[in-house]
C-alpha positions, 0 to 999 in steps of 0.5 A: 515838836514831841517826837520825830520817827526817823524811818517813819513809813517803814513797818515799825516806823508807821505804827509808832506814828500811829499810836503816837498820833492816837495820845495826842503827840505832835509828830514828825516822821521821815521818809527816804522815797516814798511818804506814808500815808498818815494824815496830820504828821509832820512829813519830811524827806531824809537821807540818815547817810548824810550827815548834814541832812540829819543834823540840819533837821533835827536842829530845826525841828527841836523835839523832844524825842527822837525814835531811830527805826531807819535800817537796811540789812544790806547797806553799812552806811544807812545803818551804821554811819545813818544811826551815828548821824542820828545819835549825834544830832541827838545829843547836839539837840537835847533830844531823848533818843531810842535807837532800835537795835537787833537781835543779830549783835550776837553770834547765838553762842550763848543760851541766852543774852540778857542787857548786859551781853557783850555783842560778838555779830556774825553777819554784815548786819548784826556788825553794822547794828554793834557799830551804831551801838558803840557809836550811840554810847559814845555819843550820847550816853542818855540814849536808849538802845532798844535791842529787838528780833523779828517783827511781824505785822498784819496783812502781809506787812512784814518781811516774815508775813510775805515770806509765808504768803510766798512759799505757801503759793510755792513751797519750791521757793524758798524754805523756813529753818527749824533750827533757826530761833529768834523772839519774834515781837508784834509790831504793836507791842514793839511801837508801844514799847518804844514810846514807853521808853521815848517817855520816859528818863531811860538809858543804855541797853534795853532788849524789847522782844517777845516772850515766846523762843520759836523757830522760823519753821515754827512762825511761819506755820503760825502765821499760816495758820493765822491767814487762813493758810495751808501750813502743811505745804510750808517746806522745812530746813536747817539753816545749819546746812546753808551758808546764809550768814547770821546767828542760829539760835538768839533768845533775847531775854527781857525780864528787866525791861519787862519790869520797867514797861506797862507795855506786855511783851507777848510771845508768838503764840500768843498775839497770833491769837490761835486757839491752844487746840490749833497750835503746832508745836 
């Protein structure tokens, strides 16, 4: 078995599976509730909250590499404990692990974060991701920990896109923050980069995010224009004026990781593919 994708039925997991199959890899992938519609994949139901299930599956499949893309933002056990279980199983069976982490491990107090930055999370999700980073480093020093940012797909497939479509239909249903900066990444770029890292002999922290730091409001307008929606109706607001937990401005410096990859980590203004005269700034 070449590759096991944990969380293979999610947005990122499905794209990793698609690209891995396209290059001829033998792929197994896990799902928790509903299997994805992808033929030729060895689909396995898995609850990563159960250490024994994870250990048994990895021992049975003996994959050369594992990419863990499974998480739930509101569930510590899935994100933190589950990630730890995957790391322990990878180490026990000699699989090269790529553990997907998040820019939410940072507080946003620094201007920019490179791979040497120490986690200082201020949200429960960020704390869970920081915990699994620590567990992974302790259990499997050969693993890659890949921190990323907001993931954007196509056709309303990501959380960001679904929110933009909902707000375009009903601008009273929420708000897009003008002061909340991230480095969004296209799901195809992220999947390609993670597959490169899984096939490499790299280890340790890697930053895999888009080249542009944009606000959630700007990202929303870019998505709306790409999808033919009226971006002028999207409501704007400030995260600083709310009680929503989490960092406000997190810029990931990906220069060191980008130098190792052939995959280009494009910025949102590029991968959303708008003519320059139509881009909002």
